[in-house]
C-alpha positions as CSV (number, residue, x, y, z in Angstrom):
1,X,112.1,191.5,109.3
2,X,111.6,194.5,107.0
3,X,114.0,195.7,104.4
4,X,113.5,199.2,102.9
5,X,115.3,200.1,99.6
6,X,115.9,203.7,98.7
7,X,114.1,205.3,101.7
8,X,114.6,208.9,100.5
9,X,115.7,209.8,104.0
10,X,119.1,209.9,105.7
11,X,120.2,207.6,108.5
12,X,119.4,210.1,111.2
13,X,115.7,209.2,110.8
14,X,116.2,205.4,110.9
15,X,115.6,205.1,114.7
16,X,112.3,207.1,114.3
17,X,111.1,204.6,111.7
18,X,112.3,201.7,113.9
19,X,109.9,202.9,116.6
20,X,107.1,203.5,114.2
21,X,107.4,199.9,112.8
22,X,107.6,198.4,116.3
23,X,111.0,196.9,115.5
24,X,113.9,196.3,118.0
25,X,117.0,196.7,115.8
26,X,118.0,198.6,112.7
27,X,121.0,198.9,110.4
28,X,121.8,200.3,107.0
29,X,124.4,200.1,104.3
30,X,127.2,202.6,103.5
31,X,125.1,205.1,101.4
32,X,121.9,204.6,103.3
33,X,120.1,203.1,100.4
34,X,119.2,199.8,102.2
35,X,117.6,199.9,105.7
36,X,117.0,196.7,107.7
37,X,114.7,196.4,110.7
38,X,114.1,193.2,112.8
39,X,112.6,192.1,116.1
40,X,113.9,190.1,119.0
41,X,112.5,186.9,117.4
42,X,115.4,187.1,114.8
43,X,119.1,186.9,115.5
44,X,120.9,188.9,112.8
45,X,124.6,189.1,112.3
46,X,125.7,191.5,109.5
47,X,128.5,189.8,107.5
48,X,129.2,192.3,104.7
49,X,128.0,195.8,103.6
50,X,128.6,197.9,100.5
51,X,126.8,200.4,98.4
52,X,124.6,197.7,96.6
53,X,124.0,195.0,99.2
54,X,123.8,194.0,102.8
55,X,124.5,190.3,103.7
56,X,123.3,188.9,107.0
57,X,123.4,185.6,108.8
58,X,120.0,185.1,110.3
59,X,118.2,182.6,112.6
60,X,114.8,182.5,114.2
61,X,114.0,181.6,117.8
62,X,111.7,178.8,116.6
63,X,114.2,177.5,114.0
64,X,117.8,177.7,115.4
65,X,119.4,176.7,112.1
66,X,121.1,179.6,110.3
67,X,120.6,181.0,106.8
68,X,122.1,183.9,104.9
69,X,120.2,186.7,103.2
70,X,121.6,189.2,100.8
71,X,119.4,192.3,100.4
72,X,120.1,194.0,97.1
73,X,119.6,197.4,95.7
74,X,121.5,197.4,92.4
75,X,122.7,200.4,90.5
76,X,120.9,201.5,87.3
77,X,123.9,201.5,85.1
78,X,125.1,198.2,83.8
79,X,128.9,198.7,84.4
80,X,128.1,200.0,88.0
81,X,126.4,196.7,88.8
82,X,129.5,194.6,88.2
83,X,131.0,194.9,91.7
84,X,127.6,193.5,93.0
85,X,127.8,190.5,90.6
86,X,131.4,189.8,91.8
87,X,130.2,189.7,95.5
88,X,127.4,187.3,94.6
89,X,129.8,185.0,92.9
90,X,132.1,185.2,95.9
91,X,129.2,184.3,98.3
92,X,128.2,181.4,96.0
93,X,131.7,179.9,96.2
94,X,132.0,180.2,100.0
95,X,128.5,179.3,101.3
96,X,127.6,176.1,99.4
97,X,126.5,174.3,102.6
98,X,124.4,177.2,104.0
99,X,120.9,178.2,102.8
100,X,121.3,181.5,100.9
101,X,118.7,183.9,99.5
102,X,119.4,187.1,97.6
103,X,116.4,189.4,97.4
104,X,115.7,192.9,96.3
105,X,115.8,195.3,93.4
106,X,118.3,194.1,90.8
107,X,117.4,196.8,88.2
108,X,117.6,194.3,85.3
109,X,115.3,191.8,83.9
110,X,116.0,188.2,82.7
111,X,113.4,187.8,79.9
112,X,111.7,190.0,77.4
113,X,108.3,189.0,78.9
114,X,109.4,190.8,82.1
115,X,108.9,194.2,80.4
116,X,105.7,195.8,79.0
117,X,105.6,199.0,77.0
118,X,108.3,201.3,75.6
119,X,110.8,200.3,73.0
120,X,111.7,196.6,72.5
121,X,114.1,195.4,75.1
122,X,117.7,194.4,74.1
123,X,118.5,191.1,75.9
124,X,122.2,191.8,75.6
125,X,121.8,194.1,78.6
126,X,120.7,191.0,80.7
127,X,123.3,188.4,79.6
128,X,125.8,189.3,82.4
129,X,123.1,189.0,85.0
130,X,121.9,185.7,83.6
131,X,125.4,184.3,83.6
132,X,125.8,185.3,87.2
133,X,122.6,183.6,88.2
134,X,123.7,180.3,86.5
135,X,127.2,180.5,87.9
136,X,125.8,181.0,91.4
137,X,123.4,178.1,91.0
138,X,120.4,180.3,92.0
139,X,116.8,179.6,91.3
140,X,114.1,182.2,91.1
141,X,111.4,181.6,93.7
142,X,108.6,182.9,91.4
143,X,105.8,185.0,92.8
144,X,102.1,185.4,93.5
145,X,100.2,188.6,92.5
146,X,100.9,191.2,89.8
147,X,103.5,190.2,87.1
148,X,105.5,193.5,87.2
149,X,107.1,195.1,90.2
150,X,108.0,198.5,88.8
151,X,106.4,201.2,86.7
152,X,107.6,204.6,85.5
153,X,104.2,206.0,86.5
154,X,103.9,208.0,83.3
155,X,100.9,208.7,81.1
156,X,99.3,205.6,79.6
157,X,101.0,206.1,76.2
158,X,104.4,206.2,77.7
159,X,104.0,203.9,80.7
160,X,106.5,201.0,81.1
161,X,106.3,198.1,83.5
162,X,109.2,195.8,84.5
163,X,109.9,193.0,86.9
164,X,113.0,194.4,88.5
165,X,112.5,192.9,92.0
166,X,112.9,189.2,92.7
167,X,114.1,186.6,95.2
168,X,116.6,183.9,94.3
169,X,117.9,181.0,96.4
170,X,120.6,178.3,96.2
171,X,120.1,174.6,96.2
172,X,120.5,174.3,100.0
173,X,117.7,176.8,100.6
174,X,115.4,174.8,98.4
175,X,116.4,171.6,100.3
176,X,115.8,173.1,103.8
177,X,113.0,175.5,103.1
178,X,111.2,174.5,100.0
179,X,107.9,176.1,101.1
180,X,109.2,179.7,100.7
181,X,106.9,181.9,98.7
182,X,107.0,185.5,97.3
183,X,104.0,187.7,97.0
184,X,103.9,191.0,95.0
185,X,101.9,193.4,97.1
186,X,100.1,196.4,95.7
187,X,102.3,199.4,95.0
188,X,100.9,202.4,97.0
189,X,102.9,205.6,97.2
190,X,105.9,204.0,95.4
191,X,106.9,203.0,91.8
192,X,107.9,199.5,93.2
193,X,105.7,196.7,94.5
194,X,106.7,195.5,98.0
195,X,107.8,191.9,98.1
196,X,106.4,189.7,100.9
197,X,108.6,186.6,101.6
198,X,106.9,183.9,103.7
199,X,108.9,180.9,105.0
200,X,106.5,178.3,106.3
201,X,107.7,175.3,108.3
202,X,106.0,172.0,107.5
203,X,106.5,168.6,108.9
204,X,107.9,166.2,106.3
205,X,105.9,163.0,106.9
206,X,105.6,161.9,103.3
207,X,106.4,158.3,102.3
208,X,109.4,157.7,100.0
209,X,108.0,155.6,97.2
210,X,109.9,153.3,94.9
211,X,111.2,154.8,91.6
212,X,112.9,152.8,88.8
213,X,116.4,154.2,88.0
214,X,117.4,153.8,84.4
215,X,121.0,153.0,85.0
216,X,119.9,149.7,86.7
217,X,119.0,148.3,83.3
218,X,122.6,148.5,82.1
219,X,123.9,146.3,84.9
220,X,124.9,142.7,84.1
221,X,122.8,141.1,86.8
222,X,119.7,143.3,86.2
223,X,117.8,141.0,83.8
224,X,118.6,137.9,85.8
225,X,117.3,139.5,89.0
226,X,114.0,140.6,87.3
227,X,113.6,137.2,85.6
228,X,114.0,135.2,88.8
229,X,111.6,137.5,90.6
230,X,109.0,137.7,87.8
231,X,108.9,133.9,87.0
232,X,107.6,133.0,90.5
233,X,104.0,131.9,90.2
234,X,101.0,133.9,91.5
235,X,97.4,132.8,91.3
236,X,94.6,135.2,90.3
237,X,93.2,137.1,87.4
238,X,95.7,138.7,85.0
239,X,95.3,142.2,86.5
240,X,96.0,141.0,90.0
241,X,98.9,138.8,88.9
242,X,100.6,141.7,87.0
243,X,100.0,144.1,89.9
244,X,101.5,141.7,92.4
245,X,104.5,140.9,90.2
246,X,105.3,144.6,89.8
247,X,105.2,145.1,93.5
248,X,107.4,142.1,94.1
249,X,109.9,143.3,91.4
250,X,110.0,146.8,93.0
251,X,110.8,145.4,96.4
252,X,113.4,143.1,94.9
253,X,115.1,145.9,92.9
254,X,115.2,148.1,96.0
255,X,117.1,145.4,98.0
256,X,119.3,144.6,95.0
257,X,120.2,148.3,94.5
258,X,121.1,148.8,98.1
259,X,123.4,145.7,98.0
260,X,125.0,146.6,94.6
261,X,125.4,150.4,94.9
262,X,124.3,151.7,98.3
263,X,123.9,155.4,98.5
264,X,125.3,156.6,95.1
265,X,125.8,160.2,96.2
266,X,127.6,159.2,99.4
267,X,129.8,156.7,97.4
268,X,130.8,159.4,94.9
269,X,131.9,161.7,97.8
270,X,133.8,158.8,99.4
271,X,135.7,157.9,96.2
272,X,136.5,161.6,95.6
273,X,138.3,161.6,99.0
274,X,140.0,158.3,98.2
275,X,141.2,159.6,94.8
276,X,142.8,162.6,96.5
277,X,144.5,160.3,99.1
278,X,145.7,157.9,96.4
279,X,147.2,160.8,94.4
280,X,149.0,162.1,97.4
281,X,150.4,158.6,98.1
282,X,151.7,158.4,94.5
283,X,153.3,161.8,94.7
284,X,155.2,160.8,97.9
285,X,156.0,157.3,96.8
286,X,155.9,156.7,93.0
287,X,155.7,153.0,92.9
288,X,153.9,150.6,90.5
289,X,151.7,149.4,93.4
290,X,150.5,153.0,94.2
291,X,149.9,153.7,90.5
292,X,147.8,150.6,90.1
293,X,145.8,151.5,93.3
294,X,145.1,155.0,91.9
295,X,143.9,153.6,88.5
296,X,141.6,151.2,90.2
297,X,140.1,153.9,92.4
298,X,139.8,156.2,89.4
299,X,137.9,153.6,87.5
300,X,135.4,153.0,90.4
301,X,135.1,156.8,90.9
302,X,134.2,157.3,87.2
303,X,131.7,154.5,87.3
304,X,129.8,155.9,90.2
305,X,130.0,159.4,88.8
306,X,128.2,158.0,85.7
307,X,125.5,156.5,88.0
308,X,125.1,159.9,89.7
309,X,124.9,161.6,86.3
310,X,122.2,159.2,85.1
311,X,120.1,159.8,88.3
312,X,120.4,163.6,88.0
313,X,119.5,163.4,84.3
314,X,116.4,161.3,85.1
315,X,115.3,163.5,88.0
316,X,115.7,166.8,86.0
317,X,113.8,165.3,83.0
318,X,115.8,167.4,80.5
319,X,115.4,165.9,77.1
320,X,118.2,168.0,75.6
321,X,120.8,166.7,78.2
322,X,123.9,165.3,76.5
323,X,127.0,163.5,77.8
324,X,129.4,166.1,79.3
325,X,126.7,168.6,80.2
326,X,126.7,167.6,83.8
327,X,126.7,170.4,86.4
328,X,125.8,169.1,89.8
329,X,124.9,172.5,91.3
330,X,122.7,173.5,88.4
331,X,120.8,170.2,88.2
332,X,120.3,169.9,92.0
333,X,118.8,173.4,91.9
334,X,116.6,172.5,88.9
335,X,115.4,169.4,90.7
336,X,114.6,171.3,93.9
337,X,112.9,173.9,91.8
338,X,110.6,171.4,90.1
339,X,109.8,169.8,93.5
340,X,109.0,173.2,95.0
341,X,106.4,173.8,92.3
342,X,104.4,170.8,93.7
343,X,103.8,172.7,97.0
344,X,100.5,174.7,97.3
345,X,101.2,177.8,99.4
346,X,97.8,179.4,99.0
347,X,94.6,178.8,97.0
348,X,91.8,181.1,95.8
349,X,88.4,179.9,96.8
350,X,85.0,180.4,95.0
351,X,84.5,183.7,96.9
352,X,87.8,185.1,95.6
353,X,89.4,184.8,99.0
354,X,93.0,183.6,99.4
355,X,93.3,180.6,101.7
356,X,96.5,179.6,103.5
357,X,97.5,176.7,105.7
358,X,97.5,173.0,104.8
359,X,94.2,172.2,106.6
360,X,92.3,175.2,105.2
361,X,93.6,174.6,101.7
362,X,92.5,170.9,101.9
363,X,89.1,171.9,103.1
364,X,88.6,174.5,100.4
365,X,89.7,172.0,97.7
366,X,87.3,169.3,99.0
367,X,84.4,171.7,99.0
368,X,85.2,172.9,95.5
369,X,85.2,169.5,94.0
370,X,82.2,168.4,96.0
371,X,80.3,171.3,94.5
372,X,81.4,170.4,91.0
373,X,80.5,166.7,91.2
374,X,77.3,167.1,93.1
375,X,74.3,167.5,90.9
376,X,70.6,167.2,90.9
377,X,68.6,164.2,89.7
378,X,67.2,165.3,86.4
379,X,65.6,163.2,83.6
380,X,67.7,163.3,80.4
381,X,65.6,163.4,77.2
382,X,67.3,161.1,74.7
383,X,64.9,161.9,71.9
384,X,67.2,164.7,70.4
385,X,70.0,162.1,70.2
386,X,68.1,160.4,67.3
387,X,68.8,163.6,65.2
388,X,72.5,163.0,65.4
389,X,73.7,161.0,62.3
390,X,75.7,157.8,62.8
391,X,79.2,158.3,61.3
392,X,80.8,155.2,62.8
393,X,80.3,152.2,60.5
394,X,80.0,148.6,61.8
395,X,83.4,147.8,60.2
396,X,85.0,150.7,62.1
397,X,83.3,149.7,65.3
398,X,84.5,146.1,65.0
399,X,88.1,147.4,64.4
400,X,87.9,149.5,67.6
401,X,86.6,146.5,69.6
402,X,89.2,144.0,68.2
403,X,91.4,142.4,70.8
404,X,95.0,143.9,70.7
405,X,97.8,141.6,69.5
406,X,101.3,141.2,70.8
407,X,102.7,143.2,67.9
408,X,100.4,146.2,68.5
409,X,101.3,146.1,72.2
410,X,105.0,146.0,71.5
411,X,104.7,149.0,69.1
412,X,103.0,151.0,71.9
413,X,105.5,150.0,74.6
414,X,108.5,150.9,72.5
415,X,107.0,154.2,71.4
416,X,107.0,155.3,75.1
417,X,109.7,157.8,76.2
418,X,112.1,155.7,78.3
419,X,112.9,158.8,80.3
420,X,109.3,159.7,81.0
421,X,108.1,160.3,84.6
422,X,107.2,157.0,86.4
423,X,103.6,156.2,87.3
424,X,102.3,155.4,90.8
425,X,104.0,152.0,90.7
426,X,107.4,153.7,90.1
427,X,108.0,152.0,86.7
428,X,108.7,154.1,83.7
429,X,109.1,153.4,79.9
430,X,112.6,152.2,80.3
431,X,111.6,149.3,82.6
432,X,108.9,148.1,80.2
433,X,111.2,148.3,77.2
434,X,114.2,146.7,78.8
435,X,112.1,143.9,80.4
436,X,109.8,143.4,77.4
437,X,110.9,139.8,76.8
438,X,110.2,139.0,80.5
439,X,106.8,140.7,81.1
440,X,105.2,140.7,77.6
441,X,102.9,137.7,78.1
442,X,101.6,138.9,81.5
443,X,101.2,142.5,80.1
444,X,99.3,141.2,77.0
445,X,97.0,139.1,79.4
446,X,96.2,142.3,81.3
447,X,95.4,144.3,78.1
448,X,93.2,141.5,76.7
449,X,91.4,141.0,80.0
450,X,90.6,144.7,80.0
451,X,89.3,144.6,76.4
452,X,87.2,141.5,77.3
453,X,85.4,143.5,79.9
454,X,87.1,142.4,83.1
455,X,86.7,145.1,85.7
456,X,89.6,146.3,87.8
457,X,89.6,144.8,91.3
458,X,88.7,147.3,94.1
459,X,92.2,146.9,95.7
460,X,93.9,148.5,92.6
461,X,95.2,152.0,93.0
462,X,96.6,152.0,89.4
463,X,94.7,152.9,86.2
464,X,94.7,151.7,82.6
465,X,96.3,154.3,80.3
466,X,94.8,154.2,76.8
467,X,97.5,155.2,74.3
468,X,96.7,156.1,70.7
469,X,99.5,155.5,68.2
470,X,100.2,158.3,65.7
471,X,98.0,158.3,62.7
472,X,98.5,159.9,59.3
473,X,95.0,161.3,59.1
474,X,93.4,162.1,62.5
475,X,90.1,162.9,60.8
476,X,89.6,159.3,59.9
477,X,88.2,157.4,62.9
478,X,89.1,154.1,61.3
479,X,92.9,154.9,61.7
480,X,92.6,155.2,65.5
481,X,93.5,152.1,67.3
482,X,93.3,152.3,71.1
483,X,95.8,150.1,73.1
484,X,95.7,150.0,76.9
485,X,99.0,149.7,78.7
486,X,99.2,149.1,82.5
487,X,101.5,151.7,84.1
């Protein structure tokens, strides 16, 4: 599908361009500023058209699910763009369950870094656009290629660059099509860069790993559950014992969570419907029994909303989040956006060639690191090392090699951020702090075994993380005290 903005030609020439582009269908908006072309592979139903946007319901023959695209060509004047913002807000309120993407020339930027040259930009011109983006729950898809999409094409002393063109999607789009990418192509014969949107389908065969949820630690039965599981005896060296106990606790907590809470998101939706039903019953029959039932359902509803709030806060990893700041649409979009950044859409190899496709990307990455870590056998002359003065005294060396104590280990554990991202085992700082009294002796045994030179068994997939507590004078090596914590 191809969208052309401001074609500098009237609609009478649209069919000629349709043939030149080898397209099967074509349409335009009211003033002929937006032309759309598409082939038989795409089913397109135009939902709404005005002077600044064309909104279509699309589906592909290879992917029968539908999605909505709004192609935008915004007015240059700020007050003339307001009807467009109103339509975007209308779409956001009415298509929450459908993937939605709005793409095109918005004629406004969202950050001062999106402009280069000219007089300093006044961000007040962008506040209305930014508010619309947040109210619609839209996430910018980002881009590959040049940073700016428009230039005024003037002499070098008067040239201005801006990023006026972008693609933004709602949470449902990120959920269904997280592999969407935008590339800024070279601008040839135009003052704008063309945008190339690629929507690649990938099979989701990843394993869903365990992840500790912080709100578990506030439940009355949590510590008892962990204690009963952890106290069961396991034979082996300290590292193996600790590793196996963590695996067992993870499995136990997963089962315990399913029994205690089930699917928190589904439960919240269920209680929302039950509250509405109970309120209707109370309106029709104002009895003490119905009032009591409504209060009980309200209490359970609030409890599970707090659980959902805690999960969203942990997933979004926002340190500034405060009670009452919850916005489900915003946080879901933020979480999906963070997850989307983990996908590798294309990679630049050593020959400055862009590689696409999972298999080709994996092959290029393997070759790159093989070249880095493959070296020639060469004799290293250690004689020049004798010229380097020794600055570490024996006393400092003994301090560095000293076996950590339980007090030092506790200081390190409780200096961890409880909301930090979990390690490969799924346990974060909150687990270690809340369960300190239960796991401290096994954890200390692991640290001391490591400092005593015991190697990690080959079946371990974890790693020892060496944490250095804050020091007053980082230039004094004697004030550094390495402590290893198993995560």
